[in-house]
DRENLOVO-771506 format. One record per residue (C-alpha): chain; residue number from 1; y, z, x. Coordinates in steps of 0.5 Angstrom, whole numbers. Last residue first. Example, Ala and Ser with C-alpha at 12.3 -4.5 7.8 and 13.67 -1.06 7.14 Angstrom:
<atoms>
{"A" 2 {-2 14 27}} {"A" 1 {-9 16 25}} 
</atoms>
This chain:
<atoms>
{"A" 386 {240 270 310}} {"A" 385 {238 271 317}} {"A" 384 {234 264 318}} {"A" 383 {227 268 317}} {"A" 382 {231 271 311}} {"A" 381 {233 264 308}} {"A" 380 {226 261 309}} {"A" 379 {222 267 306}} {"A" 378 {227 267 299}} {"A" 377 {226 259 299}} {"A" 376 {218 260 300}} {"A" 375 {217 265 295}} {"A" 374 {222 262 290}} {"A" 373 {218 255 290}} {"A" 372 {211 259 289}} {"A" 371 {214 262 283}} {"A" 370 {217 256 280}} {"A" 369 {210 253 281}} {"A" 368 {207 259 278}} {"A" 367 {211 258 272}} {"A" 366 {209 250 271}} {"A" 365 {202 253 272}} {"A" 364 {198 253 278}} {"A" 363 {191 251 280}} {"A" 362 {190 256 285}} {"A" 361 {189 257 293}} {"A" 360 {196 257 295}} {"A" 359 {198 262 289}} {"A" 358 {193 267 292}} {"A" 357 {196 266 299}} {"A" 356 {203 266 296}} {"A" 355 {202 272 293}} {"A" 354 {199 276 299}} {"A" 353 {205 273 303}} {"A" 352 {210 276 298}} {"A" 351 {207 283 298}} {"A" 350 {208 283 305}} {"A" 349 {215 281 305}} {"A" 348 {216 274 306}} {"A" 347 {221 271 312}} {"A" 346 {218 273 319}} {"A" 345 {224 276 321}} {"A" 344 {224 276 329}} {"A" 343 {220 280 334}} {"A" 342 {220 278 342}} {"A" 341 {217 283 347}} {"A" 340 {209 283 345}} {"A" 339 {208 276 348}} {"A" 338 {211 273 341}} {"A" 337 {212 278 335}} {"A" 336 {213 275 328}} {"A" 335 {216 280 323}} {"A" 334 {214 282 316}} {"A" 333 {218 287 312}} {"A" 332 {214 291 307}} {"A" 331 {211 298 309}} {"A" 330 {218 301 311}} {"A" 329 {215 302 318}} {"A" 328 {215 294 319}} {"A" 327 {209 290 319}} {"A" 326 {207 285 324}} {"A" 325 {205 278 324}} {"A" 324 {202 276 332}} {"A" 323 {204 270 335}} {"A" 322 {200 264 338}} {"A" 321 {202 257 341}} {"A" 320 {199 251 340}} {"A" 319 {201 246 345}} {"A" 318 {207 241 344}} {"A" 317 {211 242 338}} {"A" 316 {217 246 335}} {"A" 315 {213 252 338}} {"A" 314 {211 256 332}} {"A" 313 {209 249 329}} {"A" 312 {204 248 334}} {"A" 311 {199 253 330}} {"A" 310 {197 260 331}} {"A" 309 {198 266 327}} {"A" 308 {194 273 329}} {"A" 307 {194 278 323}} {"A" 306 {197 285 321}} {"A" 305 {200 289 328}} {"A" 304 {204 295 326}} {"A" 303 {211 295 328}} {"A" 302 {215 302 330}} {"A" 301 {220 298 334}} {"A" 300 {217 302 340}} {"A" 299 {211 299 338}} {"A" 298 {213 292 339}} {"A" 297 {216 294 346}} {"A" 296 {210 297 348}} {"A" 295 {206 291 346}} {"A" 294 {208 287 352}} {"A" 293 {201 285 355}} {"A" 292 {196 287 349}} {"A" 291 {193 293 351}} {"A" 290 {195 296 344}} {"A" 289 {191 291 341}} {"A" 288 {184 294 343}} {"A" 287 {183 298 337}} {"A" 286 {186 293 332}} {"A" 285 {181 288 334}} {"A" 284 {176 293 333}} {"A" 283 {178 294 326}} {"A" 282 {179 287 324}} {"A" 281 {186 283 325}} {"A" 280 {188 278 319}} {"A" 279 {187 271 321}} {"A" 278 {193 266 320}} {"A" 277 {193 258 321}} {"A" 276 {200 255 322}} {"A" 275 {207 257 320}} {"A" 274 {210 264 318}} {"A" 273 {217 263 320}} {"A" 272 {219 262 312}} {"A" 271 {212 260 308}} {"A" 270 {208 254 311}} {"A" 269 {201 256 312}} {"A" 268 {196 250 314}} {"A" 267 {190 254 315}} {"A" 266 {188 261 312}} {"A" 265 {182 263 316}} {"A" 264 {177 268 314}} {"A" 263 {172 265 320}} {"A" 262 {166 268 316}} {"A" 261 {167 264 309}} {"A" 260 {161 264 305}} {"A" 259 {159 271 308}} {"A" 258 {165 274 306}} {"A" 257 {166 280 310}} {"A" 256 {173 283 310}} {"A" 255 {174 283 303}} {"A" 254 {181 286 302}} {"A" 253 {182 292 298}} {"A" 252 {181 298 303}} {"A" 251 {185 294 308}} {"A" 250 {191 292 303}} {"A" 249 {192 299 301}} {"A" 248 {192 302 308}} {"A" 247 {197 296 309}} {"A" 246 {201 299 304}} {"A" 245 {201 306 307}} {"A" 244 {203 304 313}} {"A" 243 {198 304 319}} {"A" 242 {200 309 324}} {"A" 241 {204 307 331}} {"A" 240 {202 311 337}} {"A" 239 {201 304 341}} {"A" 238 {196 302 335}} {"A" 237 {194 307 330}} {"A" 236 {187 306 328}} {"A" 235 {185 304 321}} {"A" 234 {180 308 318}} {"A" 233 {173 307 315}} {"A" 232 {174 299 315}} {"A" 231 {173 295 309}} {"A" 230 {166 291 310}} {"A" 229 {167 289 302}} {"A" 228 {173 292 299}} {"A" 227 {174 287 294}} {"A" 226 {168 282 293}} {"A" 225 {171 275 294}} {"A" 224 {172 269 289}} {"A" 223 {177 266 293}} {"A" 222 {182 267 287}} {"A" 221 {179 273 284}} {"A" 220 {180 276 291}} {"A" 219 {187 274 292}} {"A" 218 {189 277 285}} {"A" 217 {185 284 288}} {"A" 216 {189 283 294}} {"A" 215 {196 283 290}} {"A" 214 {194 289 286}} {"A" 213 {192 293 292}} {"A" 212 {199 291 294}} {"A" 211 {202 293 288}} {"A" 210 {199 300 288}} {"A" 209 {201 301 295}} {"A" 208 {209 300 293}} {"A" 207 {212 293 295}} {"A" 206 {214 290 288}} {"A" 205 {213 282 289}} {"A" 204 {219 277 287}} {"A" 203 {224 283 287}} {"A" 202 {230 285 284}} {"A" 201 {231 292 283}} {"A" 200 {232 295 276}} {"A" 199 {237 300 275}} {"A" 198 {237 306 270}} {"A" 197 {241 308 264}} {"A" 196 {247 304 264}} {"A" 195 {253 307 260}} {"A" 194 {259 303 262}} {"A" 193 {256 296 261}} {"A" 192 {252 299 254}} {"A" 191 {259 300 251}} {"A" 190 {261 293 252}} {"A" 189 {255 290 250}} {"A" 188 {255 294 244}} {"A" 187 {262 291 242}} {"A" 186 {260 284 244}} {"A" 185 {254 285 239}} {"A" 184 {257 287 233}} {"A" 183 {250 287 229}} {"A" 182 {246 283 225}} {"A" 181 {242 280 231}} {"A" 180 {242 273 230}} {"A" 179 {249 273 227}} {"A" 178 {252 278 232}} {"A" 177 {249 273 237}} {"A" 176 {253 267 234}} {"A" 175 {259 271 234}} {"A" 174 {258 273 242}} {"A" 173 {257 266 244}} {"A" 172 {264 264 241}} {"A" 171 {265 258 236}} {"A" 170 {267 262 230}} {"A" 169 {272 266 234}} {"A" 168 {275 260 238}} {"A" 167 {281 258 233}} {"A" 166 {282 265 230}} {"A" 165 {283 268 237}} {"A" 164 {287 263 239}} {"A" 163 {292 264 233}} {"A" 162 {292 271 235}} {"A" 161 {294 270 242}} {"A" 160 {299 265 240}} {"A" 159 {302 270 235}} {"A" 158 {302 276 240}} {"A" 157 {306 271 245}} {"A" 156 {311 269 240}} {"A" 155 {311 263 236}} {"A" 154 {317 258 236}} {"A" 153 {314 253 232}} {"A" 152 {307 256 229}} {"A" 151 {301 255 233}} {"A" 150 {295 252 230}} {"A" 149 {290 251 236}} {"A" 148 {285 246 236}} {"A" 147 {278 247 240}} {"A" 146 {276 241 243}} {"A" 145 {269 239 242}} {"A" 144 {262 239 245}} {"A" 143 {255 237 242}} {"A" 142 {249 237 246}} {"A" 141 {242 235 243}} {"A" 140 {235 235 243}} {"A" 139 {234 242 248}} {"A" 138 {239 245 244}} {"A" 137 {246 246 245}} {"A" 136 {252 248 241}} {"A" 135 {259 247 244}} {"A" 134 {267 249 244}} {"A" 133 {272 247 248}} {"A" 132 {279 250 250}} {"A" 131 {283 245 254}} {"A" 130 {283 239 258}} {"A" 129 {279 241 264}} {"A" 128 {275 246 260}} {"A" 127 {276 253 258}} {"A" 126 {270 256 254}} {"A" 125 {267 257 248}} {"A" 124 {259 257 247}} {"A" 123 {253 257 243}} {"A" 122 {246 256 245}} {"A" 121 {240 255 242}} {"A" 120 {233 255 246}} {"A" 119 {226 252 246}} {"A" 118 {219 254 244}} {"A" 117 {217 259 248}} {"A" 116 {224 263 246}} {"A" 115 {231 263 249}} {"A" 114 {237 265 244}} {"A" 113 {244 264 248}} {"A" 112 {251 266 248}} {"A" 111 {257 263 252}} {"A" 110 {264 267 251}} {"A" 109 {269 264 257}} {"A" 108 {276 264 255}} {"A" 107 {279 267 262}} {"A" 106 {279 273 265}} {"A" 105 {276 276 259}} {"A" 104 {269 274 261}} {"A" 103 {263 273 258}} {"A" 102 {256 271 260}} {"A" 101 {251 272 254}} {"A" 100 {243 272 253}} {"A" 99 {238 273 248}} {"A" 98 {231 274 249}} {"A" 97 {225 272 245}} {"A" 96 {218 274 247}} {"A" 95 {212 271 244}} {"A" 94 {208 270 251}} {"A" 93 {208 278 252}} {"A" 92 {202 279 257}} {"A" 91 {204 280 263}} {"A" 90 {204 272 265}} {"A" 89 {208 271 259}} {"A" 88 {213 276 261}} {"A" 87 {214 273 267}} {"A" 86 {215 266 264}} {"A" 85 {220 269 259}} {"A" 84 {224 273 265}} {"A" 83 {224 266 269}} {"A" 82 {227 262 263}} {"A" 81 {232 268 262}} {"A" 80 {234 268 269}} {"A" 79 {236 261 269}} {"A" 78 {231 255 272}} {"A" 77 {235 249 269}} {"A" 76 {241 252 272}} {"A" 75 {247 254 267}} {"A" 74 {245 261 268}} {"A" 73 {246 261 275}} {"A" 72 {252 256 275}} {"A" 71 {256 260 270}} {"A" 70 {254 267 273}} {"A" 69 {257 265 280}} {"A" 68 {263 262 278}} {"A" 67 {264 268 274}} {"A" 66 {263 272 280}} {"A" 65 {267 268 285}} {"A" 64 {263 269 292}} {"A" 63 {267 267 298}} {"A" 62 {266 274 301}} {"A" 61 {273 277 299}} {"A" 60 {270 277 292}} {"A" 59 {265 282 294}} {"A" 58 {257 280 293}} {"A" 57 {253 285 289}} {"A" 56 {251 279 285}} {"A" 55 {251 282 278}} {"A" 54 {246 283 272}} {"A" 53 {246 287 266}} {"A" 52 {240 288 262}} {"A" 51 {241 290 255}} {"A" 50 {236 294 251}} {"A" 49 {234 292 243}} {"A" 48 {231 297 238}} {"A" 47 {237 298 234}} {"A" 46 {243 295 235}} {"A" 45 {249 300 234}} {"A" 44 {249 302 241}} {"A" 43 {245 297 246}} {"A" 42 {240 301 250}} {"A" 41 {242 300 258}} {"A" 40 {239 297 264}} {"A" 39 {242 295 270}} {"A" 38 {240 289 275}} {"A" 37 {244 288 282}} {"A" 36 {243 283 287}} {"A" 35 {244 285 294}} {"A" 34 {243 280 299}} {"A" 33 {245 274 295}} {"A" 32 {243 267 299}} {"A" 31 {241 264 293}} {"A" 30 {235 259 293}} {"A" 29 {230 264 290}} {"A" 28 {235 267 285}} {"A" 27 {232 265 279}} {"A" 26 {225 267 281}} {"A" 25 {228 274 283}} {"A" 24 {231 275 276}} {"A" 23 {224 273 273}} {"A" 22 {221 278 278}} {"A" 21 {225 284 276}} {"A" 20 {226 283 269}} {"A" 19 {219 282 268}} {"A" 18 {217 288 272}} {"A" 17 {222 292 268}} {"A" 16 {218 290 261}} {"A" 15 {220 285 256}} {"A" 14 {217 285 250}} {"A" 13 {216 292 248}} {"A" 12 {223 293 251}} {"A" 11 {226 288 246}} {"A" 10 {231 284 249}} {"A" 9 {239 282 251}} {"A" 8 {240 279 257}} {"A" 7 {247 280 260}} {"A" 6 {252 277 264}} {"A" 5 {259 280 266}} {"A" 4 {266 280 266}} {"A" 3 {271 285 264}} {"A" 2 {279 284 265}} {"A" 1 {282 291 268}} 
</atoms>
């Protein structure tokens, strides 16, 4: 069976799992890929390096050709290696280096890169429209040539394969990476591909309570607020539904009583279906919320109310309409509830909404612009059912 894969090669001390997770999520922000997969394995024979293997998880019958997807994804200006480097820099590793390889045995395709903050170098060999082509690319140049294959007259299939291998070997991305790393990279990658050590979920923001608390702390810093001020002593159940642990972490860390902003309104939001002005519900509002007309239906779906949302965009025009942003029992997915009876996906997860809020009130770097763009793209796709 022919092997096709895309992998990042890196030193674990420079690229933590969170950088891999966030970087791939940013690069995939505009892609309707439901279950992207990322597996990490040590590279046998390449001491100190690991590989992260990416696959879309989409069946070919669904219209996704895996090699075409990998080529397009890694050719993009905001490719996974670039986004992972940005995430690593955010996490305190600005000097990291990443290598990447997109490889296939189905056709001639062997494309290798070295990425660092100062730029990249790329060596590749692939099947072009006119035959086999090879190239070298940097930020300042791009050279592509046709590969001449010297075949003796009446060559056998075996001789043809050997001639092809001799002609393309110097141009292979894996040959370039072997020289960079001082080891036979392709064989090591093949070995690691079938011996994964762990899976890394591809997420823009982690959903765990500790991650939510960190996002609230980030938001407090951006707004120059005091964490935990006015926090409720406890969160009441609403309609028999207890607050998820992620919302409890939020409530403990949020600033509920900022004297400089007593209204505590987040205006002009536009992420997924959350459009308008948002205000997080206070403890007294939560205690009375189960009396909202029709909330029994939302409670039956194990939804817990977080905030009120108002704005004409909710109704597609006309008078301002109101909705409630609620969180599901998983503590991650957000829903828009109207009239207590109609619930639709809001788009962002709880953690993504919090990161969007902190970025929205920040002076953003180029990498943060990419991140907020990915947050909005993912939320839009989810709100549309993608």
